[in-house]
N, C-alpha and C positions, 0 to 999 in steps of 0.2 A: 708584773703580771701580764700575761698575753691578752687578756680580755678586759675591756673596760667594765666599770661597775654597771653601766647601763646595759651592756650586752649580757652580763651575768644575770641581771634582773629579768631581762626579756626571756632568757633561756629558762630560768626558774619559773616564770609565769607560764610559759608554754608547757613545760613539763608538768606543772601542777594541773593545768586545765586539761591536758590530754589524759593524765592518769585519772582525774576526776570524771571526765566524760566516759571513760571505759569502766568506771566503777572499781578502780583499783586502789582508791584511797579509803582508808578506814579511820575516821577521826570523830571525836565528839567536841563540838564547840562549847565553850563555857556558857552557862546559863546567862541570858541577857546580852550576849554578844551579837552584834549585827553581822550578817553573813559576809559582807565585804571586809569588815575588820578582821574576822577570823581567817578569811582567805589571805589577807595581807600578812597575818602572823605566820601562816603556813608557808607562804612564798618567802618570807624573810628567813625562815629556818632553812629552806632549800638554798637560798643565796648564801647563807653563812656556811653551809656544808660545802658548796662548790668553791667558795673563796678559800676555805681552809685547805681543801684538796689541792687547789692551784698553788697555794703557798708552800705546801709540802714539795710539790714538783719543782717549784722555783728554787727551793733550798737544795734539792738534788742537782738541778742544773748548775747552781753556783758552785757546788762541791766538785762537779765534773770539770767546770771551767778552771778552777784552781788547780786541779790535778793536771789538766792539759797545759796550763801555763807553766807548770813546774818542770816540764820536759826540758832537757839540756839543749836540744837542737830545735830549729824551727820546723814545724810540721807543714807539709803541703796540705792544701784544703781537703783533698780527698782522704788523706791519712787522718786528718783531724776529725772529719765526719765519721769515719769508721771507728776511731778510738772513742769519740764522744758517745756514739751509740753503745759500744761495748761497756764503757765505764758507767754510763747511765743505767743500763740494765743491771750491772753488778751492784751499784750503790742502791738502786731501788730494791733489789732482792734483799740486800743487807738490812734495809729499813722496813722490810715486809710491806712494801708498797708496790701495787700492781700498775704498770704503765698502760 
């Protein structure tokens, strides 16, 4: 994965706090839950979502690399970059994943 768990957590925290400050979050905390604990649960849900999304993209990247490695001839770096982009878009579209 391209991002460390710490970075993902910081992104989730910031995203949560920005959305909350703008009044764009609509949630009900369970009765008797402390505000900080509820916030932590919401941030954990965001972290889980981001992590799952990054895993999907990592799977697509692995599929693209396998495809490029199967080519008979050695690809120049510029060719490899163009083909990587093309195949990644194609595989993402096939998986209904938006890059």
